[in-house]
Structure formats: C-alpha cells, structure tokens
C-alpha positions in Angstrom: 259.5 107.5 20.7 257.5 110.4 19.6 258.9 113.8 18.5 257.3 116.8 20.0 255.7 119.3 17.7 256.6 123.0 17.6 254.0 125.6 18.3 254.0 127.9 15.3 252.4 131.1 16.6 251.0 132.9 19.6 247.5 132.2 18.3 248.2 128.5 18.3 249.5 128.7 21.9 246.4 130.6 23.0 244.2 127.9 21.5 246.2 125.1 23.2 245.9 127.0 26.5 242.1 127.0 26.3 241.8 123.4 25.1 244.5 121.4 27.0 243.9 120.5 30.6 247.7 120.1 31.1 250.1 121.8 28.6 253.9 121.4 28.8 255.8 123.9 26.7 259.6 123.5 26.1 261.0 126.9 25.3 264.0 126.3 23.1 266.2 127.7 20.3 268.2 126.0 17.5 271.5 127.5 18.7 271.0 126.5 22.4 273.3 123.5 23.4 271.5 122.8 26.7 268.2 122.8 24.9 269.4 119.9 22.8 269.9 117.9 26.0 266.3 118.6 27.1 264.7 117.9 23.8 264.8 114.0 24.0 263.4 114.3 27.6 260.4 116.2 26.2 260.0 113.5 23.5 260.0 110.9 26.3 257.6 112.9 28.4 255.2 113.1 25.5 255.5 109.3 25.0 254.8 108.6 28.7 252.1 111.3 29.4 250.7 112.1 25.9 247.3 110.7 26.9 247.1 113.0 29.9 249.2 116.0 28.9 250.0 117.9 25.7 253.7 118.4 25.2 255.0 121.0 22.7 258.2 123.0 21.9 258.3 126.7 21.3 261.2 128.3 19.3 262.0 131.5 21.3 263.8 133.1 18.3 260.7 132.8 16.2 258.3 133.9 19.1 260.1 136.7 20.9 256.8 138.3 22.1 256.0 135.0 23.9 259.3 135.1 25.7 258.4 138.5 27.0 254.8 137.5 27.8 256.0 134.7 30.1 259.1 136.3 31.4 261.5 133.8 29.8 265.0 135.2 30.3 267.0 131.9 30.1 266.5 128.8 28.1 265.9 125.9 28.2 262.7 126.7 30.1 259.9 124.3 30.5 256.5 125.8 31.3 253.6 123.8 32.9 250.1 125.2 32.3 247.0 123.7 34.0 243.7 124.8 32.5 245.4 127.8 30.8 247.2 129.1 33.9 251.0 129.0 34.3 251.7 126.8 37.4 255.4 126.0 37.2 258.6 126.9 35.3 261.7 124.7 35.3 264.8 126.5 34.0 267.9 124.7 32.7 268.8 121.1 32.1 267.2 118.8 34.6 266.7 115.0 34.9 263.7 113.3 33.3 262.5 112.6 36.8 262.2 116.3 37.6 260.1 116.9 34.5 257.9 113.9 35.1 257.4 114.8 38.8 256.2 118.2 37.7 253.7 116.6 35.3 252.5 114.4 38.1 252.1 117.4 40.4 249.7 119.0 38.0 247.7 116.1 36.8 
C-alpha cells in the first residue's frame, strides 16, 4: 500500500491544480483523531486510483491560509478538484466506498 505525500506549500498546491486532471486533497492535522481514521483510506485510494487521480494530504496547521481559501472549518475534509476546480468536499469520517464513489464521479 502506498503512503500519500503531504503538500508542503500553497505554491505546490497551485501547481498540482494546474497539472492534475483529478486531484484529491485530504485536509488533516496531526492532533486530529478522526483524521487518523481517514488516512489509511486515502492511502488505499491512492493505490487504487493513482494512475487516474493524484491523492495528497494537506496539514491544516501548517497551511492555515489554505483552510481559509477553501472554507475548511472542520476536519477531516477531503477535497476533490477536477481540472483545477473544486467539485466536491466530503467532511468527516466516511467509508472507503464513499471516497471511491466520489473519485468515480469525477473521472
């Protein structure tokens, strides 16, 4: 199973938004218990869809301006971008099926 990489900066995210057809961003924080439940699901998503979607994590504590930019008020939050445009946001701990269904909807 793969381990999803963290986006390190707003500039890196902006580059990904312009280059990835489908980008999945798991907004998380080290202190967030529910985020720890979502993390392995993102790793699985990356393993299953890595050839068709880019999956990354984003530490909200290290990237507060991005939380504001995308209106993130609660984590875990998983953002789905298609060709740079935010198409869907899933808040909270959900099943793997719900995350994979969202990827399928935007492929």
